[in-house]
C-alpha positions as CSV (number, residue, x, y, z in Angstrom):
1,M,98.5,110.8,75.1
2,T,97.3,110.1,71.6
3,D,93.8,110.9,70.5
4,Q,93.2,107.2,70.2
5,E,94.3,106.6,73.8
6,I,92.1,109.5,75.0
7,H,89.1,108.1,73.2
8,L,89.9,104.6,74.5
9,W,90.1,105.7,78.1
10,Q,86.9,107.8,77.8
11,A,85.0,104.9,76.2
12,F,86.3,102.6,78.9
13,R,85.2,105.0,81.7
14,E,81.7,105.1,80.0
15,G,81.5,101.3,80.2
16,D,82.4,100.3,76.7
17,R,83.4,96.6,76.9
18,S,85.3,96.8,73.5
19,A,87.4,99.6,75.0
20,F,88.1,97.5,78.0
21,E,89.2,94.6,75.7
22,A,91.4,97.0,73.7
23,L,93.1,98.2,77.0
24,L,93.7,94.5,77.9
25,R,95.2,93.8,74.5
26,T,97.5,96.8,74.6
27,Y,98.6,96.9,78.2
28,Y,98.3,93.4,79.7
29,Q,101.6,92.0,78.5
30,P,103.7,95.1,79.3
31,L,102.1,95.3,82.8
32,F,102.7,91.6,83.4
33,E,106.3,91.8,82.3
34,Y,106.8,94.9,84.6
35,G,105.2,93.0,87.5
36,T,107.7,90.1,87.2
37,K,110.3,92.5,88.6
38,F,108.4,92.4,91.9
39,L,106.7,89.0,92.0
40,K,108.3,85.8,90.9
41,D,105.2,83.7,91.4
42,R,103.4,84.1,88.1
43,D,100.1,82.9,89.4
44,Q,100.2,85.5,92.2
45,L,101.2,88.1,89.6
46,K,98.3,87.2,87.3
47,D,96.0,87.5,90.3
48,C,97.3,90.9,91.1
49,L,96.9,92.0,87.5
50,H,93.4,90.5,87.4
51,D,92.4,92.3,90.6
52,L,93.7,95.6,89.2
53,L,91.7,95.2,86.0
54,V,88.5,94.1,87.8
55,N,88.9,97.0,90.2
56,L,89.4,99.4,87.3
57,W,86.3,98.1,85.5
58,E,84.2,98.2,88.7
59,R,85.3,101.8,89.5
60,R,85.5,103.0,85.9
61,A,82.7,105.6,86.4
62,F,84.8,107.2,89.2
63,L,88.1,107.3,87.4
64,N,89.5,110.6,86.4
65,E,91.0,111.6,83.1
66,T,94.7,111.0,82.8
67,E,97.4,112.7,80.8
68,N,99.3,109.4,80.3
69,L,97.4,106.1,80.3
70,K,100.4,103.9,80.3
71,L,101.9,105.8,83.3
72,Y,98.6,105.6,85.1
73,L,98.3,101.8,84.6
74,F,101.9,101.1,85.5
75,K,101.7,103.1,88.7
76,A,98.3,101.5,89.7
77,F,99.8,98.0,89.1
78,R,102.9,98.8,91.1
79,N,100.8,100.0,94.0
80,R,98.6,96.9,93.7
81,I,101.6,94.6,93.9
82,F,103.1,96.4,96.9
83,K,99.7,96.3,98.7
84,E,99.5,92.6,98.0
85,K,103.0,92.0,99.2
86,Q,102.3,94.0,102.4
87,K,99.2,92.0,103.0
88,T,101.0,88.7,102.6
89,G,104.1,89.8,104.4
90,Y,106.5,89.6,101.5
91,L,107.4,93.3,101.5
92,S,110.3,94.4,103.6
93,G,111.3,97.9,102.9
94,L,111.2,98.1,99.1
95,S,111.0,101.9,99.4
96,D,114.7,102.2,100.4
97,G,115.7,100.7,97.0
98,D,119.4,100.8,97.4
99,N,119.5,98.0,100.1
100,Q,117.1,95.6,98.4
101,E,117.9,93.5,95.4
102,F,115.6,94.1,92.4
103,E,114.2,90.8,91.5
104,A,115.3,91.0,87.8
105,D,114.6,88.0,85.7
106,D,115.9,87.2,82.3
107,Y,113.4,89.6,80.7
108,A,115.3,92.8,81.6
109,E,118.7,91.2,80.9
110,N,117.6,89.8,77.6
111,L,116.3,93.3,76.5
112,I,119.8,94.7,77.1
113,I,121.5,91.7,75.5
114,Q,119.4,91.5,72.3
115,D,121.8,93.8,70.4
116,E,124.9,91.8,71.6
117,T,126.1,89.1,69.3
118,S,128.4,87.0,71.3
119,R,127.8,84.8,74.3
120,E,130.8,86.4,76.0
121,Q,129.1,89.8,75.9
122,Q,125.9,88.4,77.2
123,V,127.7,87.1,80.3
124,R,129.3,90.5,80.8
125,V,126.0,92.3,80.6
126,Q,124.3,89.8,83.0
127,H,127.1,90.2,85.5
128,L,127.0,94.0,85.4
129,I,123.2,94.2,85.7
130,G,123.5,92.0,88.8
131,R,125.8,94.5,90.3
132,L,123.3,97.3,90.1
133,S,120.9,98.0,93.0
134,K,117.2,97.2,92.8
135,R,116.3,100.8,92.3
136,Q,118.9,101.3,89.6
137,R,117.6,98.2,87.7
138,E,114.0,99.4,88.1
139,I,114.8,102.9,86.8
140,L,116.7,101.5,83.8
141,H,113.7,99.2,83.0
142,L,111.2,102.0,83.2
143,K,113.3,104.5,81.3
144,F,114.7,102.3,78.5
145,Y,112.3,99.4,78.2
146,E,109.0,101.2,78.8
147,N,110.3,104.4,77.2
148,L,109.0,106.6,80.1
149,S,110.3,110.1,80.8
150,N,112.1,111.0,84.0
151,E,108.9,112.7,85.2
152,Q,106.9,109.6,84.5
153,V,109.4,107.4,86.3
154,A,109.5,109.8,89.2
155,D,105.7,109.6,89.4
156,I,105.6,105.8,89.4
157,L,108.4,105.5,92.0
158,G,107.2,108.3,94.2
159,I,110.5,110.2,94.1
160,S,111.5,113.5,92.6
161,R,112.6,114.0,89.0
162,P,116.1,115.1,90.0
163,A,116.4,111.9,92.1
164,V,115.5,109.9,89.0
165,A,118.0,111.8,86.9
166,N,120.6,111.3,89.6
167,L,119.9,107.5,89.9
168,L,119.8,107.1,86.2
169,Y,123.2,108.9,85.8
170,Q,124.7,106.8,88.6
171,S,123.4,103.6,87.1
172,L,124.7,104.3,83.6
173,K,128.0,105.6,85.0
174,Q,128.4,102.4,87.2
175,F,127.4,100.2,84.3
176,R,129.9,102.0,81.9
177,E,132.8,101.8,84.4
178,H,132.3,98.1,85.1
179,W,131.9,97.4,81.4
180,H,135.2,99.0,80.6
181,L,136.8,97.2,83.5
182,L,135.4,93.8,82.4
183,L,136.5,94.4,78.8
184,F,140.0,95.1,80.0
185,I,140.1,92.1,82.3
186,W,138.7,89.7,79.7
187,T,140.9,90.9,76.9
188,V,144.0,90.5,79.1
189,F,143.1,87.0,80.2
């Protein structure tokens, strides 16, 4: 964590409203975008994020120091969403990851596709992402779009670092294999 983040977190924990506002400006949008992977209802997602932020403010005096503020907030938000889904009955075994579809919206796909120049390549990438499991898509998002380390991803997902490395390897391998296959098929036809 940078010195600025350490100071910001400390000031927030001491009740500094401007530090709270700085946290909101910095982390609200990334947290919201990450939350769209779990909740399609934007109003419910905003409520969850609002609840998290209010809870953090109310409990700020009891919060511990953290080595990575972004990681702490992402994990707290993920837990808040899962608790909300359990409460409302929407959650049905997200922990097994491989059997559940990750509710990826255009955000994750567009981040991968940004560097692609043709519509044909965009279609290929969208198709391939759809073939990955929920957990694979979530790991790719956290690793490449949120720039988190394997240890940080493991902490958020509640799995071991070797499990993250293995799933990341499998995801990239599967993506690469399907990419080459699609390129071959589309160039032949």
